[in-house]
C-alpha positions in Angstrom: -5.7 -17.8 -15.3 -5.8 -17.3 -10.7 -2.9 -15.3 -10.6 -3.8 -12.8 -13.7 -7.9 -12.3 -12.0 -5.6 -11.8 -8.2 -2.6 -9.0 -9.5 -6.0 -7.5 -11.4 -7.8 -7.8 -8.0 -4.1 -6.5 -6.2 -4.3 -3.4 -8.3 -7.9 -2.2 -8.0 -7.5 -2.6 -4.9 -4.7 -0.7 -4.2 -6.4 2.4 -6.2 -9.5 2.6 -4.5 -7.5 5.5 -1.9 -10.3 6.1 -0.2 -10.7 2.7 2.9 -7.3 3.6 4.0 -8.1 7.1 5.6 -12.0 5.7 5.8 -10.5 2.9 7.8 -10.8 2.8 11.2 -11.3 6.6 11.5 -15.3 6.2 12.8 -17.9 9.7 13.4 -16.7 11.4 16.1 -19.4 12.0 18.9 -19.9 11.9 22.6 -21.8 8.4 23.0 -18.6 7.0 20.6 -16.4 9.1 22.6 -17.9 7.3 26.1 -17.1 4.2 25.0 -14.5 4.2 23.6 -12.7 3.8 27.6 -13.7 0.8 27.5 -11.7 -0.8 23.7 -8.5 -2.1 23.9 -6.9 -0.1 20.8 -6.4 3.9 22.6 -8.1 5.9 19.4 -5.7 8.8 19.9 -2.5 6.4 17.8 -3.2 2.7 17.4 -5.8 2.7 14.6 -3.6 5.7 13.0 -0.6 2.3 13.1 -3.0 -0.2 12.3 -4.0 1.6 8.7 0.3 1.4 8.9 0.5 -1.7 9.1 -2.4 -2.5 6.4 -1.5 -0.3 3.6 2.4 -1.7 3.9 1.6 -4.7 3.3 -0.7 -4.8 0.5 2.8 -2.1 -1.6 4.7 -5.3 -0.2 2.2 -7.9 -2.2 1.7 -5.2 -5.2 5.2 -5.7 -5.2 5.8 -9.4 -4.9 2.8 -9.9 -7.2 4.8 -7.5 -10.1 7.7 -9.7 -9.6 5.7 -12.3 -10.3 2.8 -10.7 -14.0 4.8 -8.9 -14.8 8.4 -9.8 -15.0 8.8 -12.9 -14.6 5.6 -14.2 -16.0 7.9 -11.9 -19.1 10.9 -13.7 -18.4 9.3 -16.9 -18.8 7.0 -16.6 -22.0 9.1 -13.4 -23.9 12.8 -14.2 -23.3 11.6 -17.7 -22.7 13.6 -18.3 -19.4 13.4 -21.9 -18.6 12.7 -22.3 -14.4 16.1 -22.7 -13.4 16.7 -19.1 -14.6 14.1 -17.7 -13.0 14.3 -18.6 -10.0 17.8 -17.9 -9.6 16.5 -14.1 -10.1 13.0 -14.2 -8.1 13.7 -17.6 -6.0 10.7 -18.4 -3.3 8.6 -15.8 -4.5 5.8 -18.7 -5.1 6.0 -18.8 -0.7 6.5 -15.5 -0.6 2.7 -15.2 -1.7 1.6 -17.5 -0.7 2.0 -15.8 2.8 1.6 -12.2 2.4 -1.9 -12.6 1.0 -2.8 -15.1 4.2 -1.5 -12.5 6.3 -3.8 -8.9 4.2 -6.5 -11.2 3.6 -6.6 -11.9 7.5 -6.7 -8.3 8.4 -8.9 -7.4 5.2 -10.9 -9.1 7.0 -11.1 -8.2 10.5 -11.3 -4.4 8.7 -14.9 -6.0 7.7 -16.1 -7.2 10.9 -15.4 -4.3 12.6 -17.8 -2.1 11.1 -19.1 0.4 13.1 -23.3 1.1 12.7 -22.1 4.5 11.9 -22.4 3.0 8.4 -20.0 0.9 6.5 -16.9 2.5 6.2 -16.6 3.2 9.4 -14.1 1.0 10.9 -12.5 0.3 14.4 -10.2 -3.1 15.5 -10.0 -3.9 18.1 -7.7 -6.9 18.4 -5.7 -8.1 16.7 -3.2 -9.7 17.9 -4.7 -12.7 17.5 -4.1 -12.2 13.3 -0.4 -11.4 13.6 0.6 -14.1 16.8 -1.3 -16.7 13.8 2.0 -15.1 11.2 4.7 -15.6 13.5 3.8 -19.0 14.7 4.9 -19.8 10.7 8.1 -18.3 11.8 10.4 -21.1 11.0 8.5 -21.6 8.0 9.4 -17.7 7.2 13.4 -17.5 8.4 14.1 -20.7 5.2 11.9 -18.8 3.1 13.6 -14.8 3.8 16.9 -15.9 5.0 17.0 -18.1 1.1 15.9 -15.1 -0.4 17.7 -12.5 1.1 20.7 -14.9 0.7 20.5 -14.8 -2.7 20.2 -11.3 -3.2 23.1 -10.6 -4.6 23.3 -13.4 -6.7 20.3 -12.3 -7.8 20.8 -8.9 -8.9 24.2 -9.5 -10.6 22.7 -12.2 -12.3 20.1 -9.2 -13.8 23.5 -6.8 -14.6 24.6 -10.6 -16.9 21.3 -10.7 -18.5 20.9 -7.3 -19.1 24.0 -7.5 -20.9 24.0 -10.5 -23.1 20.9 -11.4 -23.4 18.6 -9.8 -26.4 15.5 -11.0 -25.8 15.4 -9.5 -22.4 17.3 -6.1 -22.5 14.4 -5.7 -25.8 12.1 -7.2 -22.4 13.2 -4.7 -20.5 13.2 -1.7 -22.5 9.9 -2.2 -24.0 8.2 -1.7 -19.6 10.6 1.0 -19.3 9.0 2.4 -21.9 5.1 1.8 -20.8 6.7 4.1 -17.4 3.0 5.5 -17.8 1.3 2.9 -15.3 1.4 3.8 -12.1 1.2 0.2 -11.1 5.1 -0.1 -12.4 6.7 3.3 -11.9 9.3 3.2 -10.8 9.4 -0.2 -9.6 12.2 -2.2 -12.2 14.1 -6.1 -11.1 16.7 -5.3 -8.4 14.2 -2.2 -7.0 12.2 -5.0 -6.7 14.5 -7.2 -5.1 15.3 -5.2 -2.5 12.3 -4.3 -1.4 11.0 -7.4 -0.3 14.3 -8.1 1.2 14.4 -4.8 3.8 10.3 -6.1 4.1 10.9 -8.4 7.2 13.0 -5.8 8.8 10.0 -3.1 8.9 7.5 -5.0 11.0 8.9 -4.7 14.8 8.7 -0.9 14.4 5.2 -1.8 13.1 3.9 -3.8 15.4 6.1 -1.1 18.1 4.4 1.5 17.4 0.5 -0.7 17.4 1.6 -1.7 20.6 2.5 1.7 22.1 -1.5 2.0 22.3 -2.4 -1.2 22.8 -4.3 -1.9 26.7 -5.6 -5.3 28.0 -4.6 -8.7 27.2 -4.5 -7.3 23.0 -0.9 -5.8 24.1 0.2 -9.3 25.8 -0.7 -11.5 22.1 1.3 -8.6 21.2 4.3 -8.1 22.5 4.3 -12.2 22.0 4.4 -11.6 18.6 6.7 -8.6 19.0 9.3 -11.6 20.8 8.8 -14.0 17.8 9.2 -12.2 15.3 13.3 -10.2 16.9 14.2 -14.4 17.4 13.4 -14.6 13.6 15.7 -11.7 12.9 18.6 -12.4 15.1 
């Protein structure tokens, strides 16, 4: 199952924490310090905030995959709910996965292509505005998908509570899930919490982009500003 393979790969990526600490921190030397004056990004702060964007995007993907591969699949296979019932809890989940997979894959590829001579663990991403602008070019589609997901938030949580109270198979499924709380990938991530995290994610991007923009110079700053404008238009 391709989705299962993707979830396993994502779990592995999350466990490999070392890249988060080394992604944008090449070894310092007099030569590299001198050349950094010509970098699009100021090293003082931007690398940290680009890392933060990637890290939080990865965690968001983790949440989406927990919803899809643990909860949704369990509700279909073990609880034996029909598609309509599952969609009431997890609307637009496949579309969200599609979008955020594409976004993270583009950032990860840019990180990979930004390897520094000092070694494969040293990266300095000098351009990310084009990736951000490309993603928000899906603005109307994003607005439709997130609009539907967020507008059905209360309905999804209410239906979850209804299932918890009246569906014995669902009660068993949730009880077994909670007993597996030693799994660090799903700890403290029950269905209502996951739904809330997804509804909140889209509101985090303006802050993340503003922090990147603060340390960006030249043409990339114009690109990120355009991205920010489109995103603010989407959220208005």
